[in-house]
C-alpha distance (Angstrom), angle and dihedral (degrees) to the residues before:
residue distance angle dihedral
M1 . . .
H2 3.78 . .
D3 3.82 114.4 .
I4 3.82 106.3 -120.3
G5 3.81 91.1 -166.2
N6 3.78 91.4 57.2
T7 3.80 89.7 47.2
V8 3.80 91.2 54.3
T9 3.78 91.5 45.4
E10 3.80 92.8 50.2
A11 3.81 90.6 45.9
G12 3.78 89.3 51.9
R13 3.76 91.3 49.6
G14 3.79 90.0 48.1
N15 3.79 91.7 51.0
G16 3.80 89.5 47.7
R17 3.79 91.6 51.2
R18 3.79 91.1 47.7
W19 3.82 90.5 48.6
L20 3.80 91.4 49.5
A21 3.79 91.3 46.9
G22 3.80 89.5 51.2
V23 3.78 91.5 51.0
L24 3.79 92.0 48.6
A25 3.79 90.9 48.2
A26 3.80 90.7 50.9
V27 3.81 90.8 49.3
A28 3.79 90.4 48.9
L29 3.80 91.0 49.3
L30 3.80 91.6 49.2
A31 3.78 90.7 48.3
G32 3.78 88.8 50.3
L33 3.79 91.9 51.4
L34 3.79 91.3 48.9
T35 3.78 89.9 48.3
L36 3.78 90.3 52.1
G37 3.80 91.3 47.5
S38 3.77 104.3 49.0
P39 3.79 105.8 24.6
A40 3.81 87.9 52.3
Q41 3.77 88.3 65.6
A42 3.80 90.1 42.9
V43 3.81 89.4 56.2
D44 3.79 91.8 51.8
L45 3.82 94.1 39.6
P46 3.81 106.4 28.6
W47 3.80 93.6 179.0
G48 3.78 97.5 43.6
P49 3.82 129.3 -103.0
Y50 3.81 92.0 -32.8
T51 3.78 95.4 56.0
C52 3.80 107.4 146.0
A53 3.78 125.3 -124.1
T54 3.79 115.7 -105.9
G55 3.80 111.8 -67.0
Y56 3.81 96.9 27.6
V57 3.80 135.3 93.1
W58 3.80 134.9 -173.4
R59 3.78 113.8 -78.8
E60 3.82 95.7 -145.3
A61 3.80 94.0 -169.5
V62 3.80 88.4 152.4
P63 3.83 131.3 7.3
G64 3.80 110.1 -66.3
D65 3.80 94.6 16.8
Q66 3.82 104.2 144.1
V67 3.79 98.6 163.3
C68 3.79 107.7 139.0
V69 3.81 116.0 -120.9
T70 3.77 138.4 156.9
P71 3.82 117.0 -76.3
Q72 3.82 88.6 -112.4
T73 3.79 91.6 56.3
R74 3.79 90.5 49.7
S75 3.81 90.4 51.2
D76 3.82 91.3 47.8
T77 3.80 89.5 49.2
Q78 3.79 92.0 54.8
T79 3.80 89.7 50.1
E80 3.81 90.7 50.0
N81 3.79 90.7 51.4
A82 3.79 90.0 53.6
L83 3.81 93.8 47.1
G84 3.80 95.8 39.6
P85 3.82 98.4 95.1
S86 3.81 92.1 52.8
R87 3.81 90.0 55.1
R88 3.79 95.3 53.6
E89 3.80 129.2 91.0
S90 3.78 120.3 -132.9
N91 3.82 89.6 -103.9
G92 3.79 90.9 61.3
F93 3.78 97.2 -105.7
C94 3.78 123.2 116.2
K95 3.77 123.2 -96.6
V96 3.79 118.7 -107.7
G97 3.80 111.0 -67.5
F98 3.80 95.1 28.4
V99 3.81 134.4 89.1
W100 3.79 135.9 -172.7
R101 3.80 110.6 -82.1
E102 3.82 94.7 -140.1
T103 3.79 100.4 -169.0
R104 3.82 76.9 159.8
P105 3.83 129.7 -1.4
S106 3.82 92.3 -91.2
D107 3.83 94.0 52.8
L108 3.81 104.4 100.3
V109 3.81 98.2 160.3
C110 3.80 108.8 140.7
V111 3.80 113.5 -119.9
F112 3.77 140.8 153.7
P113 3.84 113.8 -75.5
S114 3.82 89.8 -111.8
S115 3.80 89.4 61.1
R116 3.80 92.0 53.7
D117 3.81 88.9 50.3
R118 3.80 89.1 51.3
A119 3.81 91.1 50.1
Y120 3.80 90.1 52.3
S121 3.81 90.6 49.8
D122 3.81 92.9 46.9
N123 3.81 90.4 51.8
A124 3.80 91.0 49.7
N125 3.81 91.6 52.0
A126 3.81 96.0 44.5
P127 3.85 97.5 110.5
W128 3.80 93.4 54.0
R129 3.79 93.4 51.9
L130 3.78 96.8 56.9
A131 3.79 120.4 96.3
D132 3.82 89.1 -131.3
P133 3.82 117.2 1.3
G134 3.80 89.1 -176.7
A135 3.80 89.8 65.6
T136 3.80 94.3 62.1
P137 3.83 116.5 112.8
R138 3.78 126.0 -97.2
G139 3.78 112.1 -86.2
G140 3.77 133.9 -166.2
V141 3.81 94.4 -71.9
S142 3.80 125.3 86.6
V143 3.80 129.9 -170.6
S144 3.78 134.5 -153.8
T145 3.79 132.4 -172.8
T146 3.78 131.0 -141.3
Y147 3.79 103.2 -158.7
H148 3.78 128.4 -140.8
Q149 3.80 132.1 178.1
L150 3.81 95.9 -82.2
G151 3.80 100.8 33.5
G152 3.77 131.0 -55.2
Y153 3.79 149.9 -88.2
L154 3.79 114.5 -97.7
Y155 3.81 120.1 -144.8
A156 3.81 131.1 -177.4
T157 3.79 140.6 -163.2
G158 3.78 133.4 171.6
S159 3.78 151.8 111.5
G160 3.80 143.1 -129.2
L161 3.81 93.2 79.3
S162 3.80 133.1 131.3
A163 3.79 108.0 -81.6
N164 3.81 116.8 -105.5
R165 3.81 92.4 -3.8
P166 3.81 131.5 124.0
V167 3.80 119.2 -90.6
R168 3.80 112.3 -159.6
F169 3.79 128.2 -161.2
Y170 3.80 128.5 -149.8
A171 3.79 138.1 174.5
V172 3.79 121.7 -136.0
R173 3.81 134.9 -176.1
I174 3.78 92.2 44.8
N175 3.83 96.2 113.5
T176 3.79 96.4 -95.5
V177 3.79 124.7 135.9
G178 3.80 91.9 -115.9
P179 3.81 140.1 -8.4
Y180 3.80 111.4 -37.9
S181 3.80 111.7 -129.2
L182 3.80 114.7 -126.7
G183 3.78 105.8 169.4
S184 3.78 144.1 -73.5
L185 3.79 142.6 -109.6
T186 3.80 132.7 -169.9
A187 3.79 122.6 -119.2
N188 3.79 114.6 -128.0
A189 3.80 126.7 -121.3
S190 3.81 89.3 -79.9
G191 3.81 92.3 53.8
A192 3.78 93.2 -108.1
I193 3.79 141.5 120.5
S194 3.76 100.0 -136.3
G195 3.79 119.8 -146.9
W196 3.77 121.0 -12.5
Q197 3.79 107.6 -48.4
Y198 3.80 126.2 -166.0
V199 3.81 114.7 -108.4
A200 3.81 108.9 168.1
D201 3.79 149.3 -22.6
I202 3.81 102.9 -119.2
R203 3.80 118.7 -157.5
C204 3.79 126.5 -157.8
R205 3.80 122.3 -92.4
S206 3.78 117.2 -146.4
G207 3.79 111.9 -116.5
Q208 3.80 95.6 19.9
T209 3.80 106.0 140.5
E210 3.82 104.4 165.5
P211 3.81 132.6 54.7
A212 3.78 114.8 -92.6
V213 3.80 119.3 -118.3
I214 3.80 114.4 -127.7
V215 3.80 113.9 -138.4
V216 3.80 122.9 -161.4
L217 3.80 125.8 -153.8
D218 3.80 118.7 -160.8
Q219 3.78 94.6 -157.4
G220 3.79 93.5 -166.5
S221 3.81 90.2 66.4
G222 3.80 104.2 16.2
V223 3.80 89.6 -123.1
V224 3.81 113.6 152.3
T225 3.80 120.9 -158.2
T226 3.78 137.7 157.7
A227 3.81 124.4 -110.5
G228 3.79 103.4 -169.0
T229 3.79 136.4 -80.8
T230 3.78 138.8 -72.5
D231 3.81 133.8 -153.3
A232 3.80 92.5 -157.8
F233 3.80 93.9 105.2
R234 3.81 92.2 61.2
R235 3.82 99.3 44.6
C236 3.77 101.7 101.6
G237 3.79 102.3 163.3
């Protein structure tokens, strides 16, 4: 005679194994989805959101400096860092013939004036030298749009910027060769854009189907971040 108790026990074990297998399959599927989601970006941007375009490398003038420059500029920067102390007076100021490099306000390495000019230029060109400026993280600036029939007015507010330095705004992912310049503001003495300040009157672009990503350049540091999106480019009446 067949043992009913054993049958029930085996059925329970079978159900338990099936339940465990289902859980493991779900975990494996979730892991697969996560793998497809993040590593995909890692393949496109092997060094993270600040991966440089071909031909450029991080400057690394100070810790965290990921402004993209030529390899020669990076090499020169490392040399300047090594020579910096010998070019400084005991009071902290630079010796005659040298100036602070100022790749960002805290960078007080003493260099030739031409090197400071180069640092300013490299900061200004930072968005164009990234593999995908639209992939950079959200920063301290936010944007909003007041729409009209042919586009919209873009406004910005925020903080955490270089004090008294230009803050430039660009649109990406609108089928242009590089970042599309929208306008600029100047951060106040506290490094903020107070209130909602007007940036640009954006007009529609025929064929634009997706929202544009707004990219922000803090020119005092060369840091590029995103500030949100706008639908103004695809509002064509």
